[in-house]
Gaussian input, Z-matrix of N, CA and C with variables (Angstrom, degrees):
# hf/3-21g

backbone

0 1
 N
 C     1     B1
 C     2     B2     1     A1
 N     3     B3     2     A2     1     D1
 C     4     B4     3     A3     2     D2
 C     5     B5     4     A4     3     D3
 N     6     B6     5     A5     4     D4
 C     7     B7     6     A6     5     D5
 C     8     B8     7     A7     6     D6
 N     9     B9     8     A8     7     D7
 C    10    B10     9     A9     8     D8
 C    11    B11    10    A10     9     D9
 N    12    B12    11    A11    10    D10
 C    13    B13    12    A12    11    D11
 C    14    B14    13    A13    12    D12
 N    15    B15    14    A14    13    D13
 C    16    B16    15    A15    14    D14
 C    17    B17    16    A16    15    D15
 N    18    B18    17    A17    16    D16
 C    19    B19    18    A18    17    D17
 C    20    B20    19    A19    18    D18
 N    21    B21    20    A20    19    D19
 C    22    B22    21    A21    20    D20
 C    23    B23    22    A22    21    D21
 N    24    B24    23    A23    22    D22
 C    25    B25    24    A24    23    D23
 C    26    B26    25    A25    24    D24
 N    27    B27    26    A26    25    D25
 C    28    B28    27    A27    26    D26
 C    29    B29    28    A28    27    D27
 N    30    B30    29    A29    28    D28
 C    31    B31    30    A30    29    D29
 C    32    B32    31    A31    30    D30
 N    33    B33    32    A32    31    D31
 C    34    B34    33    A33    32    D32
 C    35    B35    34    A34    33    D33
 N    36    B36    35    A35    34    D34
 C    37    B37    36    A36    35    D35
 C    38    B38    37    A37    36    D36
 N    39    B39    38    A38    37    D37
 C    40    B40    39    A39    38    D38
 C    41    B41    40    A40    39    D39
 N    42    B42    41    A41    40    D40
 C    43    B43    42    A42    41    D41
 C    44    B44    43    A43    42    D42
 N    45    B45    44    A44    43    D43
 C    46    B46    45    A45    44    D44
 C    47    B47    46    A46    45    D45
 N    48    B48    47    A47    46    D46
 C    49    B49    48    A48    47    D47
 C    50    B50    49    A49    48    D48
 N    51    B51    50    A50    49    D49
 C    52    B52    51    A51    50    D50
 C    53    B53    52    A52    51    D51
 N    54    B54    53    A53    52    D52
 C    55    B55    54    A54    53    D53
 C    56    B56    55    A55    54    D54
 N    57    B57    56    A56    55    D55
 C    58    B58    57    A57    56    D56
 C    59    B59    58    A58    57    D57
 N    60    B60    59    A59    58    D58
 C    61    B61    60    A60    59    D59
 C    62    B62    61    A61    60    D60
 N    63    B63    62    A62    61    D61
 C    64    B64    63    A63    62    D62
 C    65    B65    64    A64    63    D63
 N    66    B66    65    A65    64    D64
 C    67    B67    66    A66    65    D65
 C    68    B68    67    A67    66    D66
 N    69    B69    68    A68    67    D67
 C    70    B70    69    A69    68    D68
 C    71    B71    70    A70    69    D69
 N    72    B72    71    A71    70    D70
 C    73    B73    72    A72    71    D71
 C    74    B74    73    A73    72    D72
 N    75    B75    74    A74    73    D73
 C    76    B76    75    A75    74    D74
 C    77    B77    76    A76    75    D75
 N    78    B78    77    A77    76    D76
 C    79    B79    78    A78    77    D77
 C    80    B80    79    A79    78    D78
 N    81    B81    80    A80    79    D79
 C    82    B82    81    A81    80    D80
 C    83    B83    82    A82    81    D81
 N    84    B84    83    A83    82    D82
 C    85    B85    84    A84    83    D83
 C    86    B86    85    A85    84    D84
 N    87    B87    86    A86    85    D85
 C    88    B88    87    A87    86    D86
 C    89    B89    88    A88    87    D87
 N    90    B90    89    A89    88    D88
 C    91    B91    90    A90    89    D89
 C    92    B92    91    A91    90    D90
 N    93    B93    92    A92    91    D91
 C    94    B94    93    A93    92    D92
 C    95    B95    94    A94    93    D93
 N    96    B96    95    A95    94    D94
 C    97    B97    96    A96    95    D95
 C    98    B98    97    A97    96    D96
 N    99    B99    98    A98    97    D97
 C   100   B100    99    A99    98    D98
 C   101   B101   100   A100    99    D99
 N   102   B102   101   A101   100   D100
 C   103   B103   102   A102   101   D101
 C   104   B104   103   A103   102   D102
 N   105   B105   104   A104   103   D103
 C   106   B106   105   A105   104   D104
 C   107   B107   106   A106   105   D105
 N   108   B108   107   A107   106   D106
 C   109   B109   108   A108   107   D107
 C   110   B110   109   A109   108   D108
 N   111   B111   110   A110   109   D109
 C   112   B112   111   A111   110   D110
 C   113   B113   112   A112   111   D111
 N   114   B114   113   A113   112   D112
 C   115   B115   114   A114   113   D113
 C   116   B116   115   A115   114   D114
 N   117   B117   116   A116   115   D115
 C   118   B118   117   A117   116   D116
 C   119   B119   118   A118   117   D117
 N   120   B120   119   A119   118   D118
 C   121   B121   120   A120   119   D119
 C   122   B122   121   A121   120   D120
 N   123   B123   122   A122   121   D121
 C   124   B124   123   A123   122   D122
 C   125   B125   124   A124   123   D123
 N   126   B126   125   A125   124   D124
 C   127   B127   126   A126   125   D125
 C   128   B128   127   A127   126   D126
 N   129   B129   128   A128   127   D127
 C   130   B130   129   A129   128   D128
 C   131   B131   130   A130   129   D129
 N   132   B132   131   A131   130   D130
 C   133   B133   132   A132   131   D131
 C   134   B134   133   A133   132   D132
 N   135   B135   134   A134   133   D133
 C   136   B136   135   A135   134   D134
 C   137   B137   136   A136   135   D135
 N   138   B138   137   A137   136   D136
 C   139   B139   138   A138   137   D137
 C   140   B140   139   A139   138   D138
 N   141   B141   140   A140   139   D139
 C   142   B142   141   A141   140   D140
 C   143   B143   142   A142   141   D141
 N   144   B144   143   A143   142   D142
 C   145   B145   144   A144   143   D143
 C   146   B146   145   A145   144   D144
 N   147   B147   146   A146   145   D145
 C   148   B148   147   A147   146   D146
 C   149   B149   148   A148   147   D147
 N   150   B150   149   A149   148   D148
 C   151   B151   150   A150   149   D149
 C   152   B152   151   A151   150   D150
 N   153   B153   152   A152   151   D151
 C   154   B154   153   A153   152   D152
 C   155   B155   154   A154   153   D153
 N   156   B156   155   A155   154   D154
 C   157   B157   156   A156   155   D155
 C   158   B158   157   A157   156   D156
 N   159   B159   158   A158   157   D157
 C   160   B160   159   A159   158   D158
 C   161   B161   160   A160   159   D159
 N   162   B162   161   A161   160   D160
 C   163   B163   162   A162   161   D161
 C   164   B164   163   A163   162   D162
 N   165   B165   164   A164   163   D163
 C   166   B166   165   A165   164   D164
 C   167   B167   166   A166   165   D165
 N   168   B168   167   A167   166   D166
 C   169   B169   168   A168   167   D167
 C   170   B170   169   A169   168   D168
 N   171   B171   170   A170   169   D169
 C   172   B172   171   A171   170   D170
 C   173   B173   172   A172   171   D171
 N   174   B174   173   A173   172   D172
 C   175   B175   174   A174   173   D173
 C   176   B176   175   A175   174   D174
 N   177   B177   176   A176   175   D175
 C   178   B178   177   A177   176   D176
 C   179   B179   178   A178   177   D177
 N   180   B180   179   A179   178   D178
 C   181   B181   180   A180   179   D179
 C   182   B182   181   A181   180   D180
 N   183   B183   182   A182   181   D181
 C   184   B184   183   A183   182   D182
 C   185   B185   184   A184   183   D183
 N   186   B186   185   A185   184   D184
 C   187   B187   186   A186   185   D185
 C   188   B188   187   A187   186   D186
 N   189   B189   188   A188   187   D187
 C   190   B190   189   A189   188   D188
 C   191   B191   190   A190   189   D189
 N   192   B192   191   A191   190   D190
 C   193   B193   192   A192   191   D191
 C   194   B194   193   A193   192   D192
 N   195   B195   194   A194   193   D193
 C   196   B196   195   A195   194   D194
 C   197   B197   196   A196   195   D195
 N   198   B198   197   A197   196   D196
 C   199   B199   198   A198   197   D197
 C   200   B200   199   A199   198   D198
 N   201   B201   200   A200   199   D199
 C   202   B202   201   A201   200   D200
 C   203   B203   202   A202   201   D201
 N   204   B204   203   A203   202   D202
 C   205   B205   204   A204   203   D203
 C   206   B206   205   A205   204   D204
 N   207   B207   206   A206   205   D205
 C   208   B208   207   A207   206   D206
 C   209   B209   208   A208   207   D207
 N   210   B210   209   A209   208   D208
 C   211   B211   210   A210   209   D209
 C   212   B212   211   A211   210   D210
 N   213   B213   212   A212   211   D211
 C   214   B214   213   A213   212   D212
 C   215   B215   214   A214   213   D213
 N   216   B216   215   A215   214   D214
 C   217   B217   216   A216   215   D215
 C   218   B218   217   A217   216   D216
 N   219   B219   218   A218   217   D217
 C   220   B220   219   A219   218   D218
 C   221   B221   220   A220   219   D219
 N   222   B222   221   A221   220   D220
 C   223   B223   222   A222   221   D221
 C   224   B224   223   A223   222   D222
 N   225   B225   224   A224   223   D223
 C   226   B226   225   A225   224   D224
 C   227   B227   226   A226   225   D225
 N   228   B228   227   A227   226   D226
 C   229   B229   228   A228   227   D227
 C   230   B230   229   A229   228   D228
 N   231   B231   230   A230   229   D229
 C   232   B232   231   A231   230   D230
 C   233   B233   232   A232   231   D231
 N   234   B234   233   A233   232   D232
 C   235   B235   234   A234   233   D233
 C   236   B236   235   A235   234   D234
 N   237   B237   236   A236   235   D235
 C   238   B238   237   A237   236   D236
 C   239   B239   238   A238   237   D237
 N   240   B240   239   A239   238   D238
 C   241   B241   240   A240   239   D239
 C   242   B242   241   A241   240   D240
 N   243   B243   242   A242   241   D241
 C   244   B244   243   A243   242   D242
 C   245   B245   244   A244   243   D243
 N   246   B246   245   A245   244   D244
 C   247   B247   246   A246   245   D245
 C   248   B248   247   A247   246   D246
 N   249   B249   248   A248   247   D247
 C   250   B250   249   A249   248   D248
 C   251   B251   250   A250   249   D249
 N   252   B252   251   A251   250   D250
 C   253   B253   252   A252   251   D251
 C   254   B254   253   A253   252   D252
 N   255   B255   254   A254   253   D253
 C   256   B256   255   A255   254   D254
 C   257   B257   256   A256   255   D255
 N   258   B258   257   A257   256   D256
 C   259   B259   258   A258   257   D257
 C   260   B260   259   A259   258   D258
 N   261   B261   260   A260   259   D259
 C   262   B262   261   A261   260   D260
 C   263   B263   262   A262   261   D261

   B1=1.4477
   B2=1.5182
   B3=1.3226
   B4=1.4509
   B5=1.5197
   B6=1.3009
   B7=1.4532
   B8=1.5086
   B9=1.3035
   B10=1.4506
   B11=1.5180
   B12=1.3110
   B13=1.4541
   B14=1.5225
   B15=1.2982
   B16=1.4578
   B17=1.5103
   B18=1.3178
   B19=1.4579
   B20=1.5181
   B21=1.3243
   B22=1.4622
   B23=1.5231
   B24=1.3141
   B25=1.4630
   B26=1.5188
   B27=1.3249
   B28=1.4580
   B29=1.5214
   B30=1.3006
   B31=1.4541
   B32=1.5175
   B33=1.3089
   B34=1.4647
   B35=1.5251
   B36=1.3366
   B37=1.4617
   B38=1.5290
   B39=1.3171
   B40=1.4578
   B41=1.5179
   B42=1.3238
   B43=1.4577
   B44=1.5179
   B45=1.3136
   B46=1.4572
   B47=1.5216
   B48=1.3062
   B49=1.4570
   B50=1.5170
   B51=1.3171
   B52=1.4570
   B53=1.5180
   B54=1.3005
   B55=1.4573
   B56=1.5186
   B57=1.3007
   B58=1.4499
   B59=1.5262
   B60=1.3332
   B61=1.4667
   B62=1.5291
   B63=1.2943
   B64=1.4644
   B65=1.5220
   B66=1.3029
   B67=1.4599
   B68=1.5263
   B69=1.3391
   B70=1.4550
   B71=1.5204
   B72=1.3150
   B73=1.4630
   B74=1.5205
   B75=1.3188
   B76=1.4569
   B77=1.5334
   B78=1.3278
   B79=1.4672
   B80=1.5304
   B81=1.3271
   B82=1.4628
   B83=1.5263
   B84=1.3246
   B85=1.4603
   B86=1.5209
   B87=1.3361
   B88=1.4645
   B89=1.5234
   B90=1.3338
   B91=1.4643
   B92=1.5283
   B93=1.3214
   B94=1.4607
   B95=1.5286
   B96=1.3393
   B97=1.4655
   B98=1.5224
   B99=1.3018
   B100=1.4600
   B101=1.5214
   B102=1.3263
   B103=1.4567
   B104=1.5225
   B105=1.3124
   B106=1.4632
   B107=1.5136
   B108=1.3105
   B109=1.4588
   B110=1.5227
   B111=1.3226
   B112=1.4697
   B113=1.5260
   B114=1.3358
   B115=1.4656
   B116=1.5287
   B117=1.3325
   B118=1.4646
   B119=1.5260
   B120=1.3279
   B121=1.4591
   B122=1.5249
   B123=1.3112
   B124=1.4647
   B125=1.5299
   B126=1.3275
   B127=1.4553
   B128=1.5094
   B129=1.3153
   B130=1.4669
   B131=1.5262
   B132=1.3155
   B133=1.4586
   B134=1.5206
   B135=1.3107
   B136=1.4633
   B137=1.5253
   B138=1.3360
   B139=1.4623
   B140=1.5215
   B141=1.2897
   B142=1.4583
   B143=1.5251
   B144=1.2973
   B145=1.4578
   B146=1.5272
   B147=1.3163
   B148=1.4643
   B149=1.5269
   B150=1.3256
   B151=1.4627
   B152=1.5257
   B153=1.3242
   B154=1.4612
   B155=1.5229
   B156=1.3268
   B157=1.4590
   B158=1.5245
   B159=1.3198
   B160=1.4619
   B161=1.5270
   B162=1.3126
   B163=1.4565
   B164=1.5188
   B165=1.3151
   B166=1.4674
   B167=1.5245
   B168=1.3183
   B169=1.4538
   B170=1.5059
   B171=1.3170
   B172=1.4595
   B173=1.5201
   B174=1.3198
   B175=1.4652
   B176=1.5195
   B177=1.3281
   B178=1.4577
   B179=1.5225
   B180=1.3302
   B181=1.4611
   B182=1.5201
   B183=1.3234
   B184=1.4537
   B185=1.5242
   B186=1.3080
   B187=1.4629
   B188=1.5225
   B189=1.3102
   B190=1.4588
   B191=1.5241
   B192=1.3240
   B193=1.4584
   B194=1.5254
   B195=1.3436
   B196=1.4685
   B197=1.5255
   B198=1.3314
   B199=1.4573
   B200=1.5253
   B201=1.3246
   B202=1.4606
   B203=1.5141
   B204=1.3202
   B205=1.4626
   B206=1.5233
   B207=1.3150
   B208=1.4596
   B209=1.5254
   B210=1.3305
   B211=1.4709
   B212=1.5200
   B213=1.3231
   B214=1.4667
   B215=1.5242
   B216=1.3289
   B217=1.4603
   B218=1.5291
   B219=1.3385
   B220=1.4589
   B221=1.5243
   B222=1.3230
   B223=1.4575
   B224=1.5200
   B225=1.2968
   B226=1.4633
   B227=1.5187
   B228=1.3163
   B229=1.4561
   B230=1.5165
   B231=1.3039
   B232=1.4525
   B233=1.5143
   B234=1.2986
   B235=1.4577
   B236=1.5190
   B237=1.3008
   B238=1.4589
   B239=1.5156
   B240=1.2988
   B241=1.4555
   B242=1.5187
   B243=1.3014
   B244=1.4505
   B245=1.5207
   B246=1.2902
   B247=1.4549
   B248=1.5195
   B249=1.3113
   B250=1.4615
   B251=1.5162
   B252=1.2923
   B253=1.4600
   B254=1.5195
   B255=1.3227
   B256=1.4601
   B257=1.5195
   B258=1.3043
   B259=1.4630
   B260=1.5198
   B261=1.2995
   B262=1.4717
   B263=1.5084
   A1=109.11
   A2=117.34
   A3=122.07
   A4=107.23
   A5=117.12
   A6=121.70
   A7=108.16
   A8=116.55
   A9=121.78
   A10=108.46
   A11=117.22
   A12=122.29
   A13=109.30
   A14=116.67
   A15=121.24
   A16=105.75
   A17=116.66
   A18=122.69
   A19=108.56
   A20=116.88
   A21=122.28
   A22=108.82
   A23=116.91
   A24=120.37
   A25=107.36
   A26=115.45
   A27=120.23
   A28=111.99
   A29=117.34
   A30=123.14
   A31=107.21
   A32=117.23
   A33=120.51
   A34=112.61
   A35=117.81
   A36=119.83
   A37=113.29
   A38=119.28
   A39=121.81
   A40=108.90
   A41=116.44
   A42=120.78
   A43=109.50
   A44=115.19
   A45=122.01
   A46=106.67
   A47=117.22
   A48=121.01
   A49=108.30
   A50=116.19
   A51=121.77
   A52=106.91
   A53=116.22
   A54=121.15
   A55=108.56
   A56=116.63
   A57=118.95
   A58=108.33
   A59=115.23
   A60=119.12
   A61=111.73
   A62=115.24
   A63=121.47
   A64=105.82
   A65=116.06
   A66=119.58
   A67=112.63
   A68=117.28
   A69=120.36
   A70=108.26
   A71=117.38
   A72=121.61
   A73=108.59
   A74=115.36
   A75=123.48
   A76=109.11
   A77=119.02
   A78=120.61
   A79=113.61
   A80=118.14
   A81=121.09
   A82=113.43
   A83=118.35
   A84=121.90
   A85=109.62
   A86=116.36
   A87=120.15
   A88=113.75
   A89=119.28
   A90=119.21
   A91=113.20
   A92=118.23
   A93=123.06
   A94=107.39
   A95=115.65
   A96=120.65
   A97=108.56
   A98=116.11
   A99=122.06
   A100=108.30
   A101=115.90
   A102=120.56
   A103=109.41
   A104=115.83
   A105=119.93
   A106=110.14
   A107=116.23
   A108=121.18
   A109=113.53
   A110=118.52
   A111=121.37
   A112=109.91
   A113=115.46
   A114=120.11
   A115=109.00
   A116=117.14
   A117=118.78
   A118=109.41
   A119=115.36
   A120=120.20
   A121=109.24
   A122=116.96
   A123=124.07
   A124=110.98
   A125=116.59
   A126=121.72
   A127=115.65
   A128=118.41
   A129=122.61
   A130=108.57
   A131=117.00
   A132=120.98
   A133=108.11
   A134=115.79
   A135=122.38
   A136=106.53
   A137=117.00
   A138=120.55
   A139=113.25
   A140=117.87
   A141=120.36
   A142=108.84
   A143=115.01
   A144=121.48
   A145=107.94
   A146=116.99
   A147=120.57
   A148=113.47
   A149=117.97
   A150=120.67
   A151=112.49
   A152=117.63
   A153=122.24
   A154=108.88
   A155=117.09
   A156=120.84
   A157=112.93
   A158=119.32
   A159=120.99
   A160=113.21
   A161=118.84
   A162=121.14
   A163=109.89
   A164=116.30
   A165=120.62
   A166=108.64
   A167=116.23
   A168=121.06
   A169=110.58
   A170=115.91
   A171=121.72
   A172=109.69
   A173=115.66
   A174=121.94
   A175=108.36
   A176=116.22
   A177=122.58
   A178=110.02
   A179=116.38
   A180=122.09
   A181=106.94
   A182=118.11
   A183=122.46
   A184=115.30
   A185=118.72
   A186=120.03
   A187=110.73
   A188=115.95
   A189=121.10
   A190=111.16
   A191=115.37
   A192=122.96
   A193=105.69
   A194=118.55
   A195=120.25
   A196=111.88
   A197=115.87
   A198=121.55
   A199=112.46
   A200=116.99
   A201=120.06
   A202=109.14
   A203=115.54
   A204=123.22
   A205=108.92
   A206=116.33
   A207=122.27
   A208=113.05
   A209=116.48
   A210=119.79
   A211=112.73
   A212=117.35
   A213=120.52
   A214=112.09
   A215=117.45
   A216=124.31
   A217=111.97
   A218=115.58
   A219=121.21
   A220=109.80
   A221=115.29
   A222=120.11
   A223=109.87
   A224=116.16
   A225=121.59
   A226=110.39
   A227=115.25
   A228=120.97
   A229=106.31
   A230=117.58
   A231=117.68
   A232=110.66
   A233=113.82
   A234=121.07
   A235=107.37
   A236=115.70
   A237=120.09
   A238=109.03
   A239=115.04
   A240=121.80
   A241=107.61
   A242=116.55
   A243=121.54
   A244=108.35
   A245=116.42
   A246=121.53
   A247=107.50
   A248=116.47
   A249=121.23
   A250=109.46
   A251=115.77
   A252=120.93
   A253=107.81
   A254=116.10
   A255=121.54
   A256=108.47
   A257=116.01
   A258=120.32
   A259=108.30
   A260=115.68
   A261=119.34
   A262=110.46
   D1=129.55
   D2=175.61
   D3=-96.98
   D4=123.87
   D5=178.03
   D6=-127.50
   D7=128.92
   D8=-179.95
   D9=-109.05
   D10=128.57
   D11=179.41
   D12=-116.05
   D13=138.45
   D14=167.74
   D15=-121.69
   D16=123.00
   D17=-173.76
   D18=-110.72
   D19=125.10
   D20=179.22
   D21=-114.33
   D22=133.13
   D23=174.90
   D24=-128.18
   D25=112.65
   D26=-176.02
   D27=-96.94
   D28=-42.34
   D29=177.80
   D30=-133.19
   D31=167.23
   D32=-176.71
   D33=-58.19
   D34=-34.04
   D35=-176.03
   D36=-110.21
   D37=4.36
   D38=-178.83
   D39=-120.90
   D40=124.74
   D41=179.74
   D42=-131.95
   D43=140.12
   D44=175.07
   D45=-121.97
   D46=128.85
   D47=-179.91
   D48=-117.23
   D49=126.27
   D50=173.10
   D51=-101.59
   D52=125.86
   D53=-177.04
   D54=-127.52
   D55=126.36
   D56=173.78
   D57=-133.72
   D58=90.23
   D59=-177.58
   D60=-74.25
   D61=137.78
   D62=173.27
   D63=-123.94
   D64=103.22
   D65=-176.04
   D66=-97.29
   D67=-11.88
   D68=-178.71
   D69=-151.59
   D70=125.44
   D71=178.87
   D72=-93.17
   D73=109.53
   D74=-175.59
   D75=-99.15
   D76=138.39
   D77=177.99
   D78=-60.26
   D79=-22.81
   D80=-178.04
   D81=-93.02
   D82=-2.16
   D83=179.71
   D84=-65.91
   D85=136.03
   D86=-176.97
   D87=-100.37
   D88=-5.75
   D89=-178.38
   D90=-99.60
   D91=6.18
   D92=173.25
   D93=-121.29
   D94=125.39
   D95=176.55
   D96=-105.55
   D97=134.25
   D98=179.56
   D99=-107.85
   D100=137.66
   D101=-178.18
   D102=-131.98
   D103=150.52
   D104=-179.38
   D105=68.73
   D106=-132.05
   D107=-177.54
   D108=-92.84
   D109=5.11
   D110=178.52
   D111=-72.22
   D112=140.80
   D113=177.64
   D114=-158.75
   D115=150.87
   D116=174.85
   D117=-69.76
   D118=138.70
   D119=-177.83
   D120=-148.15
   D121=107.68
   D122=177.76
   D123=53.32
   D124=47.11
   D125=175.49
   D126=85.29
   D127=-6.41
   D128=178.94
   D129=-119.77
   D130=179.93
   D131=175.55
   D132=-107.55
   D133=125.92
   D134=174.58
   D135=-94.16
   D136=117.78
   D137=-176.68
   D138=-92.68
   D139=-20.87
   D140=174.99
   D141=-155.66
   D142=161.80
   D143=-178.39
   D144=-96.26
   D145=134.84
   D146=-176.16
   D147=-64.68
   D148=-23.59
   D149=-179.23
   D150=-70.81
   D151=-21.10
   D152=-177.26
   D153=-123.30
   D154=136.90
   D155=-176.91
   D156=-93.29
   D157=-14.54
   D158=-172.77
   D159=-107.76
   D160=16.33
   D161=179.43
   D162=-94.45
   D163=149.89
   D164=179.26
   D165=-150.97
   D166=151.79
   D167=178.62
   D168=-146.47
   D169=170.24
   D170=176.79
   D171=-147.53
   D172=159.25
   D173=-179.84
   D174=-128.53
   D175=143.61
   D176=-178.38
   D177=-124.05
   D178=138.50
   D179=172.59
   D180=-86.51
   D181=124.51
   D182=-168.58
   D183=-91.75
   D184=-1.85
   D185=-177.15
   D186=-100.14
   D187=162.96
   D188=179.93
   D189=-72.54
   D190=139.95
   D191=172.81
   D192=-121.17
   D193=115.59
   D194=-174.60
   D195=-65.31
   D196=127.92
   D197=178.97
   D198=-112.37
   D199=2.26
   D200=176.18
   D201=-149.74
   D202=153.82
   D203=-177.82
   D204=-85.37
   D205=122.28
   D206=-177.77
   D207=-59.63
   D208=-46.64
   D209=-175.42
   D210=-68.17
   D211=-49.47
   D212=-176.59
   D213=-88.33
   D214=-14.62
   D215=-178.38
   D216=60.26
   D217=30.19
   D218=177.03
   D219=-99.38
   D220=146.26
   D221=174.60
   D222=-68.06
   D223=149.62
   D224=-179.11
   D225=-98.98
   D226=147.07
   D227=167.75
   D228=-85.20
   D229=143.18
   D230=177.87
   D231=-149.84
   D232=157.55
   D233=172.40
   D234=-138.89
   D235=154.62
   D236=179.45
   D237=-122.64
   D238=156.85
   D239=179.12
   D240=-130.56
   D241=120.62
   D242=177.63
   D243=-121.09
   D244=135.46
   D245=175.55
   D246=-109.28
   D247=118.62
   D248=-179.35
   D249=-125.74
   D250=143.90
   D251=176.22
   D252=-122.95
   D253=120.11
   D254=179.33
   D255=-108.05
   D256=125.91
   D257=176.92
   D258=-125.33
   D259=142.47
   D260=179.34
   D261=-126.70

């Protein structure tokens, strides 16, 4: 399961967490853009084909991720978590 977290900390005791889990990459999903050799494959993203060594791809999340607090107009601190499995 791929889960992406964006963590916002505005004050020492106030935290806002934006979570948008992506547990399955579907070819019909419209909020993920694939570029180059990247493509959805059995629920995951295939970034290159094993038959070729010089291919590469990337994937983009197409929706907005808030990087600042609307009310206070302060920038947010954030961290992301990506789980990747590389097999050769």
